[in-house]
FIMI-574106 format. One line per 2 residues: number of its first residue (from 1); their letters; for each residue z, x, y of C-alpha. Coordinates in Angstrom, 2 decimals, decimal comma, always signed. Layout:
FIMI-574106
NUM = a = Z/X/Y  ...
This chain:
FIMI-574106
1 = mg = -10,91/+10,81/-7,68  -13,57/+13,34/-8,34
3 = gn = -12,79/+15,96/-5,70  -14,43/+15,53/-2,30
5 = pq = -17,46/+13,24/-2,72  -20,07/+13,26/+0,01
7 = fp = -21,09/+9,74/+0,95  -23,46/+8,73/+3,73
9 = vl = -21,91/+7,30/+6,85  -22,21/+3,58/+7,42
11 = gd = -25,09/+4,05/+9,83  -27,21/+5,65/+7,09
13 = lp = -27,31/+2,43/+5,06  -28,98/-0,89/+5,82
15 = li = -26,38/-3,39/+6,96  -25,93/-6,76/+5,28
17 = ae = -28,07/-9,02/+7,46  -25,27/-11,57/+7,64
19 = ap = -22,08/-10,57/+5,91  -21,03/-13,46/+3,67
21 = pr = -17,77/-15,10/+4,73  -14,69/-14,53/+2,63
23 = ps = -14,38/-17,41/+0,17  -11,65/-19,84/+1,11
25 = fa = -8,51/-20,02/-0,99  -9,63/-23,47/-2,16
27 = qr = -12,91/-21,95/-3,40  -11,04/-19,18/-5,21
29 = iq = -8,66/-21,63/-6,87  -11,48/-23,94/-7,99
31 = ra = -13,51/-21,03/-9,35  -10,50/-19,78/-11,32
33 = hd = -10,10/-23,20/-12,93  -13,82/-23,42/-13,71
35 = ls = -13,89/-19,98/-15,33  -10,70/-20,56/-17,32
37 = dr = -12,46/-23,43/-19,10  -15,55/-21,31/-19,69
39 = yp = -13,82/-18,11/-20,87  -10,70/-18,90/-22,94
41 = aa = -9,89/-15,19/-23,43  -9,23/-14,91/-19,69
43 = ae = -7,64/-18,34/-19,22  -4,07/-17,07/-18,87
45 = vl = -5,02/-14,53/-16,20  -7,21/-17,00/-14,31
47 = nf = -4,61/-19,77/-14,35  -2,02/-17,33/-13,04
49 = ya = -4,40/-16,28/-10,28  -5,11/-19,90/-9,31
51 = rl = -1,39/-20,53/-8,83  -0,95/-17,22/-7,00
53 = af = -3,84/-18,02/-4,63  -2,16/-21,33/-3,79
55 = hq = +0,92/-19,44/-2,56  -1,23/-16,80/-0,83
57 = eh = -2,91/-19,60/+1,08  +0,48/-20,69/+2,39
59 = vf = +1,16/-17,14/+3,66  -2,26/-16,99/+5,32
61 = es = -1,91/-20,38/+6,98  +1,57/-19,52/+8,24
63 = la = +0,19/-16,38/+9,87  -2,86/-18,21/+11,21
65 = kr = -0,57/-20,50/+13,22  +0,61/-17,50/+15,20
67 = er = -1,03/-16,38/+18,41  -2,25/-13,00/+17,20
69 = ed = -2,45/-10,17/+19,66  -5,52/-7,94/+19,52
71 = vg = -4,30/-5,79/+16,63  -6,30/-2,78/+15,49
73 = pn = -5,83/+0,63/+13,84  -3,71/+3,22/+15,61
75 = ae = -4,89/+6,71/+16,61  -4,52/+7,90/+13,00
77 = gn = -6,73/+5,04/+11,80  -3,90/+3,09/+10,16
79 = wp = -3,38/-0,65/+10,47  +0,11/-1,82/+11,51
81 = ll = +2,47/-3,66/+9,21  +3,94/-6,30/+11,50
83 = le = +7,22/-6,80/+9,71  +8,42/-9,34/+12,23
85 = hv = +5,54/-11,57/+11,06  +5,65/-11,01/+7,31
87 = lp = +9,32/-10,56/+6,38  +10,28/-14,19/+7,14
89 = lf = +7,61/-15,30/+4,61  +8,37/-12,89/+1,80
91 = sd = +11,41/-14,46/+0,10  +9,71/-17,81/-0,43
93 = fa = +6,56/-16,10/-1,71  +8,50/-13,91/-4,15
95 = rs = +10,47/-16,91/-5,39  +7,23/-18,83/-5,97
97 = vs = +5,77/-15,89/-7,91  +8,90/-15,76/-10,05
99 = ei = +8,06/-19,28/-11,24  +4,47/-18,56/-12,28
101 = ap = +4,17/-14,87/-13,19  +4,32/-13,20/-16,61
103 = wk = +7,90/-12,46/-17,66  +8,13/-8,85/-16,46
105 = mr = +6,82/-9,61/-12,98  +8,83/-12,85/-12,88
107 = er = +12,12/-11,03/-13,20  +11,28/-8,49/-10,49
109 = al = +9,93/-11,18/-8,15  +13,13/-13,22/-8,40
111 = nf = +15,16/-10,08/-7,82  +13,27/-9,38/-4,59
113 = at = +13,38/-13,03/-3,51  +17,17/-12,81/-3,36
115 = sd = +17,50/-9,22/-2,14  +18,39/-8,19/+1,40
117 = ka = +15,78/-7,70/+4,11  +16,16/-3,91/+4,05
119 = rq = +15,07/-3,75/+0,41  +12,17/-6,13/+1,02
121 = kq = +11,09/-4,05/+4,00  +11,18/-0,90/+1,88
123 = ll = +8,95/-2,47/-0,79  +6,34/-3,71/+1,67
125 = tr = +6,34/-0,53/+3,74  +5,99/+1,67/+0,66
127 = fw = +2,96/-0,33/-0,50  +1,42/-0,43/+2,99
129 = ng = +1,75/+3,34/+3,33  -0,41/+3,87/+0,28
131 = es = +1,71/+4,06/-2,87  -0,63/+3,37/-5,77
133 = ae = +0,18/+1,44/-8,91  -0,13/+4,70/-10,86
135 = ea = +2,46/+6,35/-8,62  +4,75/+3,39/-9,21
137 = te = +4,67/+3,39/-13,00  +8,29/+2,31/-13,30
139 = tg = +7,89/-0,38/-10,63  +4,38/-1,60/-11,35
141 = se = +5,45/-5,24/-11,08  +6,79/-4,55/-7,61
143 = hf = +3,50/-2,97/-6,58  +1,49/-6,02/-7,60
145 = la = +4,04/-8,36/-5,99  +3,50/-6,49/-2,71
147 = lg = -0,27/-6,54/-3,21  -0,30/-10,29/-3,81
149 = fl = +1,77/-10,90/-0,70  -0,05/-8,51/+1,64
151 = qp = -3,57/-9,58/+0,66  -3,48/-12,71/+2,87
153 = ys = -1,79/-10,70/+5,64  -4,64/-8,17/+5,47
155 = ew = -7,22/-10,95/+5,60  -5,47/-12,32/+8,67
157 = la = -5,54/-8,89/+10,32  -9,19/-8,38/+9,38
159 = qs = -10,18/-11,42/+11,42  -9,71/-9,28/+14,52
161 = gh = -13,02/-7,59/+13,71  -11,70/-4,05/+14,16
163 = sn = -12,90/-1,27/+11,85  -11,05/+1,71/+10,45
165 = ra = -13,40/+4,66/+9,97  -11,19/+7,62/+10,83
167 = gk = -11,92/+10,25/+8,21  -12,57/+7,69/+5,45
169 = rh = -15,18/+7,70/+2,71  -17,98/+5,18/+2,86
171 = at = -16,73/+4,01/-0,55  -13,53/+2,68/+1,03
173 = cp = -13,30/-0,44/+3,14  -14,46/+0,13/+6,74
175 = vc = -11,91/-2,45/+7,92  -8,66/-1,45/+6,17
177 = as = -9,66/+1,73/+4,25  -8,61/+0,32/+0,85
179 = ep = -10,44/+0,86/-2,44  -13,03/-1,69/-3,62
181 = ic = -12,02/-4,07/-6,39  -15,61/-4,81/-7,46
183 = sv = -19,21/-4,54/-6,39  -21,75/-7,31/-5,86
185 = lr = -25,50/-7,60/-6,24  -27,19/-10,06/-3,86
187 = dr = -30,81/-10,94/-3,14  -31,93/-8,75/-0,26
189 = gh = -35,58/-8,48/+0,69  -37,65/-7,37/-2,30
191 = ga = -34,70/-6,65/-4,59  -30,99/-6,91/-5,08
193 = gr = -28,79/-5,04/-2,63  -25,37/-3,75/-3,59
195 = sl = -22,16/-4,15/-1,66  -18,48/-3,54/-2,32
197 = ic = -15,54/-5,95/-2,02  -12,22/-4,69/-0,67
199 = sl = -9,22/-5,00/-2,98  -6,93/-5,81/-0,05
201 = cm = -8,60/-7,61/+2,87  -11,60/-8,97/+0,88
203 = ne = -14,10/-7,50/+3,33  -17,63/-6,87/+2,01
205 = wp = -19,75/-3,91/+3,07  -23,04/-2,31/+1,93
207 = fl = -23,13/+0,53/-0,55  -25,75/+2,59/-2,38
209 = rv = -27,39/+0,76/-5,27  -27,03/+3,76/-7,60
211 = ac = -23,91/+5,80/-6,89  -20,37/+6,07/-8,20
213 = pa = -17,89/+4,87/-5,55  -15,23/+7,20/-6,98
215 = cg = -17,03/+10,57/-6,95  -20,46/+10,00/-5,39
217 = ee = -22,46/+10,77/-8,55  -26,08/+9,56/-8,16
219 = rf = -27,82/+10,77/-11,33  -29,00/+7,81/-13,41
221 = es = -28,18/+9,53/-16,69  -24,52/+9,88/-15,66
223 = lp = -24,12/+6,26/-14,57  -24,22/+3,99/-17,65
225 = vf = -24,21/+0,22/-17,24  -22,67/-2,15/-19,79
227 = tp = -23,34/-5,91/-19,74  -21,64/-8,27/-22,22
229 = ee = -23,72/-11,04/-23,77  -21,00/-13,62/-23,22
231 = ip = -20,78/-13,00/-19,43  -24,32/-11,99/-18,41
233 = hl = -23,64/-12,03/-14,65  -20,89/-9,42/-14,98
235 = ri = -21,21/-5,79/-15,96  -19,45/-2,47/-15,86
237 = da = -20,87/+0,34/-13,74  -19,33/+3,48/-15,23
239 = cd = -19,52/+7,15/-14,37  -19,59/+9,86/-17,03
241 = tc = -18,86/+12,51/-14,41  -15,44/+11,30/-13,22
243 = rh = -14,85/+8,68/-15,98  -14,16/+5,87/-13,47
245 = yi = -15,72/+2,42/-13,54  -16,06/-0,66/-11,38
247 = kt = -17,14/-4,18/-12,33  -20,24/-5,63/-10,72
249 = id = -20,89/-9,33/-10,19  -24,60/-10,15/-10,12
251 = mt = -25,01/-13,05/-7,69  -28,73/-13,20/-8,49
253 = kd = -27,72/-14,50/-11,93  -24,87/-16,76/-10,82
255 = gl = -24,97/-17,79/-7,19  -21,72/-19,75/-7,55
257 = av = -19,67/-16,66/-8,41  -16,63/-15,81/-6,31
259 = pv = -16,51/-12,03/-6,85  -12,73/-11,46/-6,70
261 = vd = -12,21/-14,30/-9,18  -15,10/-13,54/-11,52
263 = el = -13,85/-9,95/-11,71  -10,65/-11,31/-13,26
265 = aa = -12,60/-13,31/-15,85  -13,99/-10,18/-17,52
267 = vt = -10,74/-8,88/-19,03  -12,61/-8,03/-22,23
269 = ld = -14,69/-5,55/-20,23  -11,52/-3,80/-19,10
271 = lw = -10,33/-3,52/-22,69  -13,70/-2,13/-23,75
273 = aa = -13,68/+0,41/-20,91  -10,17/+1,58/-21,80
275 = ek = -11,27/+2,17/-25,39  -14,11/+4,33/-24,06
277 = ny = -11,67/+6,31/-21,89  -12,97/+5,03/-18,56
279 = qk = -10,44/+4,44/-15,78  -10,71/+1,53/-13,38
281 = lt = -11,19/+2,50/-9,75  -8,33/+0,23/-8,70
283 = rn = -6,46/-2,58/-10,44  -6,56/-6,21/-9,39
285 = va = -3,71/-8,47/-8,33  -2,98/-9,33/-11,96
287 = gi = -2,39/-5,65/-12,69  -5,60/-5,28/-14,74
């Protein structure tokens, strides 16, 4: 991702005065329904996400009933995958996904719902240890099944308040070290401040207003911005140096936006970016 970018440490940036809470699953589901009516081109993706979020909420609530020990990163800075907590929930989740997902993912989800615990453990462990969707080209559906399942687990872990900063870039999540799924502009003082949203635990943290989160490029002329007329509160922040891009949700234009959901609504932006040979920093739970 652009070599070895040099980002400032967290202490070099102004902190978000009060980090906004993660939107509830009910808020995510309602926003997905609202946007599916507004943007028909993204309706299929948004309706799938609304159903997925319903099942993610069940995973999260099941974990929330547990008395969680004070879990944090180990000496290497890695968060634990507590298989004794998550494995009992996986079969039902995978079976539910098999009933709502696009055909290709549906088949794989049903296969995993009925597979033995050893195979399920292998899938979840492989994802947790950092296998990317690109590395799993032949099993992409499995990657996004694991992502969908482990998102609520990661949110549950993140409630501990621990941070993971061991050798990580400022452009990755300070809680779980995952890549950002989108960036956000919010009113902050005399202008809009920029932050990033984690693709896994949904944490939000401050980031430079003008910088590529993939390679650290800061020159204005190398960082084009593209805003569609039909979705004025969304835009693409691209980088001509490393050819990566990330979507930005401008909360100053739509204060009701739920960033992880609104990011899904702009599928036409992803198609446009692909035509221009830009590569998304990381793909969302729908595989886009």
